[in-house]
KEMAR-527456 format. One record per atom (N, C-alpha, C): residue in three letters; atom name; residue number from 1; x, y, z. Coordinates in pm, 1 decimal, always signed. Layout:
<vexlos>
<vexlo type="ALA" atom="CA" seq="NUM" px="X" py="Y" pz="Z"/>
...
</vexlos>
This chain:
<vexlos>
<vexlo type="UNK" atom="N" seq="1" px="+76.1" py="-105.4" pz="+4.4"/>
<vexlo type="UNK" atom="CA" seq="1" px="+7.3" py="+10.2" pz="+10.4"/>
<vexlo type="UNK" atom="C" seq="1" px="+94.4" py="+116.8" pz="+9.3"/>
<vexlo type="UNK" atom="N" seq="2" px="+63.1" py="+240.7" pz="-98.4"/>
<vexlo type="UNK" atom="CA" seq="2" px="+145.6" py="+333.5" pz="-81.5"/>
<vexlo type="UNK" atom="C" seq="2" px="+98.1" py="+443.5" pz="+21.5"/>
<vexlo type="UNK" atom="N" seq="3" px="+202.6" py="+551.0" pz="+37.2"/>
<vexlo type="UNK" atom="CA" seq="3" px="+178.4" py="+633.5" pz="+165.9"/>
<vexlo type="UNK" atom="C" seq="3" px="+17.8" py="+732.0" pz="+131.8"/>
<vexlo type="UNK" atom="N" seq="4" px="-17.5" py="+735.3" pz="+8.7"/>
<vexlo type="UNK" atom="CA" seq="4" px="-123.4" py="+802.6" pz="+10.3"/>
<vexlo type="UNK" atom="C" seq="4" px="-247.3" py="+722.1" pz="+41.2"/>
<vexlo type="UNK" atom="N" seq="5" px="-238.5" py="+600.3" pz="-22.1"/>
<vexlo type="UNK" atom="CA" seq="5" px="-371.7" py="+496.5" pz="+21.5"/>
<vexlo type="UNK" atom="C" seq="5" px="-372.9" py="+467.7" pz="+178.8"/>
<vexlo type="UNK" atom="N" seq="6" px="-242.0" py="+458.2" pz="+217.5"/>
<vexlo type="UNK" atom="CA" seq="6" px="-258.1" py="+447.8" pz="+368.2"/>
<vexlo type="UNK" atom="C" seq="6" px="-298.8" py="+545.9" pz="+449.5"/>
<vexlo type="UNK" atom="N" seq="7" px="-264.5" py="+671.2" pz="+424.8"/>
<vexlo type="UNK" atom="CA" seq="7" px="-313.9" py="+821.8" pz="+488.1"/>
<vexlo type="UNK" atom="C" seq="7" px="-449.3" py="+795.4" pz="+455.0"/>
<vexlo type="UNK" atom="N" seq="8" px="-505.5" py="+770.6" pz="+345.0"/>
<vexlo type="UNK" atom="CA" seq="8" px="-659.1" py="+777.0" pz="+312.9"/>
<vexlo type="UNK" atom="C" seq="8" px="-722.3" py="+663.0" pz="+408.2"/>
<vexlo type="UNK" atom="N" seq="9" px="-664.8" py="+540.8" pz="+389.6"/>
<vexlo type="UNK" atom="CA" seq="9" px="-757.7" py="+441.6" pz="+513.2"/>
<vexlo type="UNK" atom="C" seq="9" px="-713.7" py="+517.1" pz="+623.9"/>
<vexlo type="UNK" atom="N" seq="10" px="-620.7" py="+522.7" pz="+688.9"/>
<vexlo type="UNK" atom="CA" seq="10" px="-630.9" py="+600.6" pz="+802.4"/>
<vexlo type="UNK" atom="C" seq="10" px="-714.2" py="+684.0" pz="+843.9"/>
<vexlo type="UNK" atom="N" seq="11" px="-743.3" py="+790.1" pz="+739.8"/>
<vexlo type="UNK" atom="CA" seq="11" px="-836.5" py="+930.0" pz="+745.4"/>
<vexlo type="UNK" atom="C" seq="11" px="-1000.2" py="+842.3" pz="+743.9"/>
<vexlo type="UNK" atom="N" seq="12" px="-995.0" py="+758.8" pz="+689.7"/>
<vexlo type="UNK" atom="CA" seq="12" px="-1135.9" py="+719.4" pz="+683.9"/>
<vexlo type="UNK" atom="C" seq="12" px="-1152.3" py="+618.8" pz="+819.6"/>
<vexlo type="UNK" atom="N" seq="13" px="-1065.8" py="+545.9" pz="+894.3"/>
<vexlo type="UNK" atom="CA" seq="13" px="-1109.2" py="+520.6" pz="+1019.5"/>
<vexlo type="UNK" atom="C" seq="13" px="-1132.8" py="+613.5" pz="+1130.5"/>
<vexlo type="UNK" atom="N" seq="14" px="-1038.8" py="+727.9" pz="+1096.8"/>
<vexlo type="UNK" atom="CA" seq="14" px="-1047.8" py="+817.9" pz="+1215.7"/>
<vexlo type="UNK" atom="C" seq="14" px="-1176.1" py="+881.9" pz="+1234.2"/>
<vexlo type="UNK" atom="N" seq="15" px="-1225.8" py="+908.8" pz="+1112.5"/>
<vexlo type="UNK" atom="CA" seq="15" px="-1324.6" py="+984.7" pz="+1066.2"/>
<vexlo type="UNK" atom="C" seq="15" px="-1459.6" py="+894.4" pz="+1112.0"/>
<vexlo type="UNK" atom="N" seq="16" px="-1443.8" py="+769.9" pz="+1093.9"/>
<vexlo type="UNK" atom="CA" seq="16" px="-1593.2" py="+672.9" pz="+1140.7"/>
<vexlo type="UNK" atom="C" seq="16" px="-1582.6" py="+670.5" pz="+1297.7"/>
<vexlo type="UNK" atom="N" seq="17" px="-1466.8" py="+694.9" pz="+1347.9"/>
<vexlo type="UNK" atom="CA" seq="17" px="-1449.9" py="+679.4" pz="+1514.8"/>
<vexlo type="UNK" atom="C" seq="17" px="-1548.6" py="+774.3" pz="+1563.3"/>
<vexlo type="UNK" atom="N" seq="18" px="-1568.5" py="+901.7" pz="+1533.5"/>
<vexlo type="UNK" atom="CA" seq="18" px="-1637.3" py="+1006.1" pz="+1580.8"/>
<vexlo type="UNK" atom="C" seq="18" px="-1674.1" py="+992.1" pz="+1707.1"/>
<vexlo type="UNK" atom="N" seq="19" px="-1606.7" py="+1007.2" pz="+1808.3"/>
<vexlo type="UNK" atom="CA" seq="19" px="-1557.8" py="+999.9" pz="+1950.7"/>
<vexlo type="UNK" atom="C" seq="19" px="-1713.7" py="+1072.2" pz="+2011.9"/>
<vexlo type="UNK" atom="N" seq="20" px="-1715.1" py="+1189.7" pz="+1950.8"/>
<vexlo type="UNK" atom="CA" seq="20" px="-1828.9" py="+1272.7" pz="+2026.0"/>
<vexlo type="UNK" atom="C" seq="20" px="-1949.7" py="+1266.7" pz="+1970.5"/>
<vexlo type="UNK" atom="N" seq="21" px="-1983.8" py="+1192.9" pz="+1854.0"/>
<vexlo type="UNK" atom="CA" seq="21" px="-2118.7" py="+1195.5" pz="+1781.0"/>
<vexlo type="UNK" atom="C" seq="21" px="-2140.5" py="+1315.8" pz="+1723.9"/>
<vexlo type="UNK" atom="N" seq="22" px="-2038.3" py="+1379.3" pz="+1647.9"/>
<vexlo type="UNK" atom="CA" seq="22" px="-2073.8" py="+1521.8" pz="+1582.2"/>
<vexlo type="UNK" atom="C" seq="22" px="-2057.6" py="+1512.8" pz="+1447.0"/>
<vexlo type="UNK" atom="N" seq="23" px="-2032.4" py="+1380.9" pz="+1406.2"/>
<vexlo type="UNK" atom="CA" seq="23" px="-2023.9" py="+1353.2" pz="+1224.5"/>
<vexlo type="UNK" atom="C" seq="23" px="-1884.3" py="+1371.1" pz="+1188.1"/>
<vexlo type="UNK" atom="N" seq="24" px="-1868.8" py="+1329.3" pz="+1074.3"/>
<vexlo type="UNK" atom="CA" seq="24" px="-1734.9" py="+1309.1" pz="+1020.4"/>
<vexlo type="UNK" atom="C" seq="24" px="-1663.6" py="+1445.2" pz="+1012.5"/>
<vexlo type="UNK" atom="N" seq="25" px="-1734.6" py="+1539.2" pz="+942.6"/>
<vexlo type="UNK" atom="CA" seq="25" px="-1696.7" py="+1661.3" pz="+905.8"/>
<vexlo type="UNK" atom="C" seq="25" px="-1603.0" py="+1746.0" pz="+1028.1"/>
<vexlo type="UNK" atom="N" seq="26" px="-1697.7" py="+1701.3" pz="+1173.1"/>
<vexlo type="UNK" atom="CA" seq="26" px="-1651.0" py="+1792.8" pz="+1286.4"/>
<vexlo type="UNK" atom="C" seq="26" px="-1506.5" py="+1763.3" pz="+1306.4"/>
<vexlo type="UNK" atom="N" seq="27" px="-1405.3" py="+1664.7" pz="+1262.3"/>
<vexlo type="UNK" atom="CA" seq="27" px="-1299.2" py="+1653.7" pz="+1284.6"/>
<vexlo type="UNK" atom="C" seq="27" px="-1190.1" py="+1666.4" pz="+1191.2"/>
<vexlo type="UNK" atom="N" seq="28" px="-1189.7" py="+1732.2" pz="+1118.0"/>
<vexlo type="UNK" atom="CA" seq="28" px="-1109.3" py="+1719.2" pz="+999.3"/>
<vexlo type="UNK" atom="C" seq="28" px="-969.1" py="+1772.5" pz="+1044.9"/>
<vexlo type="UNK" atom="N" seq="29" px="-941.5" py="+1848.6" pz="+1132.1"/>
<vexlo type="UNK" atom="CA" seq="29" px="-815.5" py="+1904.3" pz="+1205.1"/>
<vexlo type="UNK" atom="C" seq="29" px="-745.7" py="+1797.9" pz="+1261.2"/>
<vexlo type="UNK" atom="N" seq="30" px="-851.8" py="+1740.0" pz="+1368.0"/>
<vexlo type="UNK" atom="CA" seq="30" px="-819.0" py="+1633.6" pz="+1450.2"/>
<vexlo type="UNK" atom="C" seq="30" px="-758.9" py="+1525.4" pz="+1356.9"/>
<vexlo type="UNK" atom="N" seq="31" px="-810.1" py="+1491.8" pz="+1270.9"/>
<vexlo type="UNK" atom="CA" seq="31" px="-746.9" py="+1373.9" pz="+1192.5"/>
<vexlo type="UNK" atom="C" seq="31" px="-654.2" py="+1379.2" pz="+1117.0"/>
<vexlo type="UNK" atom="N" seq="32" px="-622.9" py="+1515.0" pz="+1043.4"/>
<vexlo type="UNK" atom="CA" seq="32" px="-455.4" py="+1503.9" pz="+1011.9"/>
<vexlo type="UNK" atom="C" seq="32" px="-374.5" py="+1540.4" pz="+1137.5"/>
<vexlo type="UNK" atom="N" seq="33" px="-377.5" py="+1569.1" pz="+1230.6"/>
<vexlo type="UNK" atom="CA" seq="33" px="-286.7" py="+1556.0" pz="+1358.5"/>
<vexlo type="UNK" atom="C" seq="33" px="-285.7" py="+1412.8" pz="+1401.2"/>
<vexlo type="UNK" atom="N" seq="34" px="-391.4" py="+1342.9" pz="+1406.8"/>
<vexlo type="UNK" atom="CA" seq="34" px="-361.7" py="+1190.1" pz="+1439.2"/>
<vexlo type="UNK" atom="C" seq="34" px="-306.9" py="+1102.1" pz="+1332.9"/>
<vexlo type="UNK" atom="N" seq="35" px="-311.9" py="+1108.9" pz="+1202.1"/>
<vexlo type="UNK" atom="CA" seq="35" px="-254.9" py="+1075.6" pz="+1136.1"/>
<vexlo type="UNK" atom="C" seq="35" px="-82.7" py="+1112.4" pz="+1120.0"/>
<vexlo type="UNK" atom="N" seq="36" px="-63.3" py="+1211.9" pz="+1136.0"/>
<vexlo type="UNK" atom="CA" seq="36" px="+75.6" py="+1262.4" pz="+1161.0"/>
<vexlo type="UNK" atom="C" seq="36" px="+110.3" py="+1169.7" pz="+1281.4"/>
<vexlo type="UNK" atom="N" seq="37" px="+57.6" py="+1181.1" pz="+1383.3"/>
<vexlo type="UNK" atom="CA" seq="37" px="+84.2" py="+1093.5" pz="+1531.8"/>
<vexlo type="UNK" atom="C" seq="37" px="+108.4" py="+950.6" pz="+1504.6"/>
<vexlo type="UNK" atom="N" seq="38" px="+25.8" py="+902.1" pz="+1414.6"/>
<vexlo type="UNK" atom="CA" seq="38" px="+65.9" py="+778.5" pz="+1355.7"/>
<vexlo type="UNK" atom="C" seq="38" px="+203.4" py="+754.0" pz="+1290.0"/>
<vexlo type="UNK" atom="N" seq="39" px="+229.1" py="+810.0" pz="+1206.2"/>
<vexlo type="UNK" atom="CA" seq="39" px="+373.9" py="+814.5" pz="+1144.6"/>
<vexlo type="UNK" atom="C" seq="39" px="+489.6" py="+864.1" pz="+1241.7"/>
<vexlo type="UNK" atom="N" seq="40" px="+443.5" py="+926.6" pz="+1341.6"/>
<vexlo type="UNK" atom="CA" seq="40" px="+561.7" py="+937.6" pz="+1465.8"/>
<vexlo type="UNK" atom="C" seq="40" px="+550.5" py="+840.7" pz="+1569.9"/>
<vexlo type="UNK" atom="N" seq="41" px="+461.1" py="+788.5" pz="+1587.3"/>
<vexlo type="UNK" atom="CA" seq="41" px="+468.5" py="+710.7" pz="+1686.1"/>
<vexlo type="UNK" atom="C" seq="41" px="+504.4" py="+545.5" pz="+1685.1"/>
<vexlo type="UNK" atom="N" seq="42" px="+541.2" py="+465.4" pz="+1760.1"/>
<vexlo type="UNK" atom="CA" seq="42" px="+563.5" py="+350.4" pz="+1721.7"/>
<vexlo type="UNK" atom="C" seq="42" px="+495.6" py="+230.5" pz="+1821.8"/>
<vexlo type="UNK" atom="N" seq="43" px="+420.3" py="+276.6" pz="+1916.6"/>
<vexlo type="UNK" atom="CA" seq="43" px="+363.9" py="+204.7" pz="+2018.5"/>
<vexlo type="UNK" atom="C" seq="43" px="+187.5" py="+241.6" pz="+2030.4"/>
<vexlo type="UNK" atom="N" seq="44" px="+154.6" py="+157.9" pz="+2047.1"/>
<vexlo type="UNK" atom="CA" seq="44" px="+14.4" py="+188.1" pz="+2078.5"/>
<vexlo type="UNK" atom="C" seq="44" px="-40.8" py="+285.3" pz="+2190.0"/>
<vexlo type="UNK" atom="N" seq="45" px="+38.5" py="+266.3" pz="+2302.3"/>
<vexlo type="UNK" atom="CA" seq="45" px="+15.6" py="+343.5" pz="+2428.8"/>
<vexlo type="UNK" atom="C" seq="45" px="+47.2" py="+502.5" pz="+2402.9"/>
<vexlo type="UNK" atom="N" seq="46" px="+143.4" py="+494.6" pz="+2349.5"/>
<vexlo type="UNK" atom="CA" seq="46" px="+201.9" py="+651.6" pz="+2286.7"/>
<vexlo type="UNK" atom="C" seq="46" px="+100.4" py="+682.7" pz="+2206.2"/>
<vexlo type="UNK" atom="N" seq="47" px="+67.9" py="+641.4" pz="+2122.7"/>
<vexlo type="UNK" atom="CA" seq="47" px="-2.2" py="+679.4" pz="+2014.5"/>
<vexlo type="UNK" atom="C" seq="47" px="-167.4" py="+711.7" pz="+2096.5"/>
<vexlo type="UNK" atom="N" seq="48" px="-222.6" py="+607.7" pz="+2190.0"/>
<vexlo type="UNK" atom="CA" seq="48" px="-329.4" py="+668.7" pz="+2237.6"/>
<vexlo type="UNK" atom="C" seq="48" px="-369.0" py="+795.7" pz="+2318.0"/>
<vexlo type="UNK" atom="N" seq="49" px="-214.8" py="+817.6" pz="+2375.7"/>
<vexlo type="UNK" atom="CA" seq="49" px="-202.5" py="+911.2" pz="+2480.6"/>
<vexlo type="UNK" atom="C" seq="49" px="-199.0" py="+1054.8" pz="+2371.0"/>
<vexlo type="UNK" atom="N" seq="50" px="-126.4" py="+1027.0" pz="+2260.2"/>
<vexlo type="UNK" atom="CA" seq="50" px="-125.9" py="+1171.8" pz="+2168.6"/>
<vexlo type="UNK" atom="C" seq="50" px="-282.2" py="+1167.9" pz="+2103.6"/>
<vexlo type="UNK" atom="N" seq="51" px="-364.2" py="+1074.0" pz="+2064.5"/>
<vexlo type="UNK" atom="CA" seq="51" px="-501.2" py="+1073.4" pz="+2019.5"/>
<vexlo type="UNK" atom="C" seq="51" px="-572.7" py="+1147.9" pz="+2142.8"/>
<vexlo type="UNK" atom="N" seq="52" px="-579.5" py="+1097.7" pz="+2243.3"/>
<vexlo type="UNK" atom="CA" seq="52" px="-659.2" py="+1144.7" pz="+2365.2"/>
<vexlo type="UNK" atom="C" seq="52" px="-606.3" py="+1334.9" pz="+2396.9"/>
<vexlo type="UNK" atom="N" seq="53" px="-469.0" py="+1349.6" pz="+2365.8"/>
<vexlo type="UNK" atom="CA" seq="53" px="-458.4" py="+1482.6" pz="+2388.9"/>
<vexlo type="UNK" atom="C" seq="53" px="-470.9" py="+1571.8" pz="+2288.5"/>
<vexlo type="UNK" atom="N" seq="54" px="-515.5" py="+1536.3" pz="+2157.0"/>
<vexlo type="UNK" atom="CA" seq="54" px="-535.6" py="+1597.4" pz="+2035.5"/>
<vexlo type="UNK" atom="C" seq="54" px="-693.5" py="+1633.0" pz="+2045.1"/>
<vexlo type="UNK" atom="N" seq="55" px="-743.0" py="+1525.8" pz="+2063.9"/>
<vexlo type="UNK" atom="CA" seq="55" px="-892.9" py="+1565.4" pz="+2096.0"/>
<vexlo type="UNK" atom="C" seq="55" px="-974.2" py="+1647.9" pz="+2212.5"/>
<vexlo type="UNK" atom="N" seq="56" px="-858.5" py="+1661.8" pz="+2335.2"/>
<vexlo type="UNK" atom="CA" seq="56" px="-905.9" py="+1692.8" pz="+2426.0"/>
<vexlo type="UNK" atom="C" seq="56" px="-862.2" py="+1866.9" pz="+2429.4"/>
<vexlo type="UNK" atom="N" seq="57" px="-774.8" py="+1862.3" pz="+2339.1"/>
<vexlo type="UNK" atom="CA" seq="57" px="-746.3" py="+2049.6" pz="+2336.1"/>
<vexlo type="UNK" atom="C" seq="57" px="-834.5" py="+2116.7" pz="+2247.5"/>
<vexlo type="UNK" atom="N" seq="58" px="-872.0" py="+2009.1" pz="+2128.0"/>
<vexlo type="UNK" atom="CA" seq="58" px="-985.8" py="+2062.1" pz="+2067.5"/>
<vexlo type="UNK" atom="C" seq="58" px="-1137.6" py="+2071.1" pz="+2132.1"/>
<vexlo type="UNK" atom="N" seq="59" px="-1155.0" py="+1969.4" pz="+2196.5"/>
<vexlo type="UNK" atom="CA" seq="59" px="-1275.4" py="+1984.5" pz="+2233.9"/>
<vexlo type="UNK" atom="C" seq="59" px="-1316.4" py="+2036.9" pz="+2374.6"/>
<vexlo type="UNK" atom="N" seq="60" px="-1233.0" py="+2018.9" pz="+2433.2"/>
<vexlo type="UNK" atom="CA" seq="60" px="-1206.8" py="+2029.3" pz="+2589.6"/>
<vexlo type="UNK" atom="C" seq="60" px="-1298.3" py="+1900.0" pz="+2656.9"/>
<vexlo type="UNK" atom="N" seq="61" px="-1279.0" py="+1795.1" pz="+2598.8"/>
<vexlo type="UNK" atom="CA" seq="61" px="-1332.2" py="+1707.7" pz="+2670.0"/>
<vexlo type="UNK" atom="C" seq="61" px="-1291.8" py="+1581.2" pz="+2664.5"/>
<vexlo type="UNK" atom="N" seq="62" px="-1241.9" py="+1510.2" pz="+2756.9"/>
<vexlo type="UNK" atom="CA" seq="62" px="-1156.5" py="+1406.1" pz="+2774.5"/>
<vexlo type="UNK" atom="C" seq="62" px="-1178.5" py="+1261.2" pz="+2740.5"/>
<vexlo type="UNK" atom="N" seq="63" px="-1171.1" py="+1183.8" pz="+2625.3"/>
<vexlo type="UNK" atom="CA" seq="63" px="-1204.6" py="+1074.8" pz="+2571.9"/>
<vexlo type="UNK" atom="C" seq="63" px="-1142.5" py="+960.2" pz="+2682.5"/>
<vexlo type="UNK" atom="N" seq="64" px="-1220.9" py="+846.2" pz="+2681.9"/>
<vexlo type="UNK" atom="CA" seq="64" px="-1147.6" py="+734.1" pz="+2802.0"/>
<vexlo type="UNK" atom="C" seq="64" px="-1015.9" py="+682.7" pz="+2694.8"/>
<vexlo type="UNK" atom="N" seq="65" px="-937.1" py="+672.3" pz="+2788.0"/>
<vexlo type="UNK" atom="CA" seq="65" px="-810.5" py="+614.1" pz="+2738.1"/>
<vexlo type="UNK" atom="C" seq="65" px="-825.2" py="+464.4" pz="+2670.8"/>
<vexlo type="UNK" atom="N" seq="66" px="-920.8" py="+393.5" pz="+2709.2"/>
<vexlo type="UNK" atom="CA" seq="66" px="-945.6" py="+292.0" pz="+2645.9"/>
<vexlo type="UNK" atom="C" seq="66" px="-995.4" py="+294.1" pz="+2490.7"/>
<vexlo type="UNK" atom="N" seq="67" px="-1086.0" py="+381.2" pz="+2466.4"/>
<vexlo type="UNK" atom="CA" seq="67" px="-1128.8" py="+429.8" pz="+2351.8"/>
<vexlo type="UNK" atom="C" seq="67" px="-1020.3" py="+440.2" pz="+2251.9"/>
<vexlo type="UNK" atom="N" seq="68" px="-949.5" py="+553.4" pz="+2290.7"/>
<vexlo type="UNK" atom="CA" seq="68" px="-841.1" py="+589.6" pz="+2210.6"/>
<vexlo type="UNK" atom="C" seq="68" px="-747.9" py="+472.3" pz="+2207.3"/>
<vexlo type="UNK" atom="N" seq="69" px="-724.4" py="+385.9" pz="+2311.6"/>
<vexlo type="UNK" atom="CA" seq="69" px="-616.1" py="+278.6" pz="+2273.8"/>
<vexlo type="UNK" atom="C" seq="69" px="-659.8" py="+175.0" pz="+2154.3"/>
<vexlo type="UNK" atom="N" seq="70" px="-817.0" py="+140.6" pz="+2148.5"/>
<vexlo type="UNK" atom="CA" seq="70" px="-850.8" py="+63.2" pz="+2043.7"/>
<vexlo type="UNK" atom="C" seq="70" px="-826.5" py="+120.6" pz="+1928.5"/>
<vexlo type="UNK" atom="N" seq="71" px="-854.2" py="+239.5" pz="+1936.6"/>
<vexlo type="UNK" atom="CA" seq="71" px="-834.0" py="+288.8" pz="+1771.9"/>
<vexlo type="UNK" atom="C" seq="71" px="-693.8" py="+348.8" pz="+1735.8"/>
<vexlo type="UNK" atom="N" seq="72" px="-570.7" py="+368.0" pz="+1846.9"/>
<vexlo type="UNK" atom="CA" seq="72" px="-448.0" py="+342.8" pz="+1819.7"/>
<vexlo type="UNK" atom="C" seq="72" px="-407.4" py="+195.4" pz="+1763.9"/>
<vexlo type="UNK" atom="N" seq="73" px="-465.6" py="+130.5" pz="+1821.2"/>
<vexlo type="UNK" atom="CA" seq="73" px="-404.1" py="-17.9" pz="+1770.2"/>
<vexlo type="UNK" atom="C" seq="73" px="-435.2" py="-70.4" pz="+1621.9"/>
<vexlo type="UNK" atom="N" seq="74" px="-563.4" py="-18.2" pz="+1607.6"/>
<vexlo type="UNK" atom="CA" seq="74" px="-625.3" py="-41.1" pz="+1484.4"/>
<vexlo type="UNK" atom="C" seq="74" px="-557.3" py="+50.4" pz="+1362.2"/>
<vexlo type="UNK" atom="N" seq="75" px="-489.7" py="+161.0" pz="+1398.8"/>
<vexlo type="UNK" atom="CA" seq="75" px="-431.3" py="+253.2" pz="+1308.0"/>
<vexlo type="UNK" atom="C" seq="75" px="-276.1" py="+175.8" pz="+1290.9"/>
<vexlo type="UNK" atom="N" seq="76" px="-239.7" py="+136.0" pz="+1393.3"/>
<vexlo type="UNK" atom="CA" seq="76" px="-122.7" py="+84.8" pz="+1352.2"/>
<vexlo type="UNK" atom="C" seq="76" px="-76.1" py="-39.5" pz="+1302.1"/>
<vexlo type="UNK" atom="N" seq="77" px="-196.8" py="-133.2" pz="+1292.9"/>
<vexlo type="UNK" atom="CA" seq="77" px="-202.5" py="-230.4" pz="+1217.3"/>
<vexlo type="UNK" atom="C" seq="77" px="-190.3" py="-191.5" pz="+1085.1"/>
<vexlo type="UNK" atom="N" seq="78" px="-252.9" py="-76.7" pz="+1057.3"/>
<vexlo type="UNK" atom="CA" seq="78" px="-275.2" py="-26.1" pz="+907.6"/>
<vexlo type="UNK" atom="C" seq="78" px="-130.9" py="+27.2" pz="+831.5"/>
<vexlo type="UNK" atom="N" seq="79" px="-51.2" py="+100.6" pz="+966.8"/>
<vexlo type="UNK" atom="CA" seq="79" px="+47.1" py="+144.4" pz="+949.7"/>
<vexlo type="UNK" atom="C" seq="79" px="+172.8" py="+42.0" pz="+919.6"/>
<vexlo type="UNK" atom="N" seq="80" px="+163.3" py="-41.7" pz="+1007.5"/>
<vexlo type="UNK" atom="CA" seq="80" px="+250.7" py="-142.3" pz="+973.2"/>
<vexlo type="UNK" atom="C" seq="80" px="+216.2" py="-257.6" pz="+913.5"/>
<vexlo type="UNK" atom="N" seq="81" px="+106.3" py="-266.1" pz="+827.5"/>
<vexlo type="UNK" atom="CA" seq="81" px="+73.0" py="-324.5" pz="+706.9"/>
<vexlo type="UNK" atom="C" seq="81" px="+146.2" py="-269.4" pz="+577.6"/>
<vexlo type="UNK" atom="N" seq="82" px="+121.1" py="-153.1" pz="+598.1"/>
<vexlo type="UNK" atom="CA" seq="82" px="+160.1" py="-68.5" pz="+510.5"/>
<vexlo type="UNK" atom="C" seq="82" px="+331.5" py="-57.8" pz="+463.3"/>
<vexlo type="UNK" atom="N" seq="83" px="+380.3" py="-54.2" pz="+587.0"/>
<vexlo type="UNK" atom="CA" seq="83" px="+549.4" py="-70.1" pz="+593.6"/>
<vexlo type="UNK" atom="C" seq="83" px="+573.8" py="-202.5" pz="+525.4"/>
<vexlo type="UNK" atom="N" seq="84" px="+531.2" py="-300.6" pz="+589.4"/>
<vexlo type="UNK" atom="CA" seq="84" px="+551.2" py="-451.1" pz="+560.7"/>
<vexlo type="UNK" atom="C" seq="84" px="+538.9" py="-500.6" pz="+410.6"/>
<vexlo type="UNK" atom="N" seq="85" px="+428.3" py="-429.8" pz="+333.5"/>
<vexlo type="UNK" atom="CA" seq="85" px="+431.6" py="-418.2" pz="+191.7"/>
<vexlo type="UNK" atom="C" seq="85" px="+519.6" py="-349.5" pz="+117.4"/>
<vexlo type="UNK" atom="N" seq="86" px="+602.3" py="-269.9" pz="+200.6"/>
<vexlo type="UNK" atom="CA" seq="86" px="+699.5" py="-170.9" pz="+122.8"/>
<vexlo type="UNK" atom="C" seq="86" px="+814.6" py="-250.8" pz="+78.6"/>
<vexlo type="UNK" atom="N" seq="87" px="+845.9" py="-329.1" pz="+189.1"/>
<vexlo type="UNK" atom="CA" seq="87" px="+984.9" py="-424.8" pz="+236.8"/>
<vexlo type="UNK" atom="C" seq="87" px="+1008.2" py="-521.2" pz="+106.9"/>
</vexlos>
């Protein structure tokens, strides 16, 4: 999977997540920030903390860490799958 396709897949996953029920268009900025974090983080715990922080900063609401962890794990599966296919 090339980088553009990977990022598109990540974006779709993040938008479907919709942690506050505001609809997919409500998280454009956050989605881009999370995609960047996916590429910077190598483990689910670190990524989950970053996701939680991104959304808390924007919406002043805390998402339960376990919810962030589930998303982080799923996003990293896509990331690692893309990296393996490039090898």
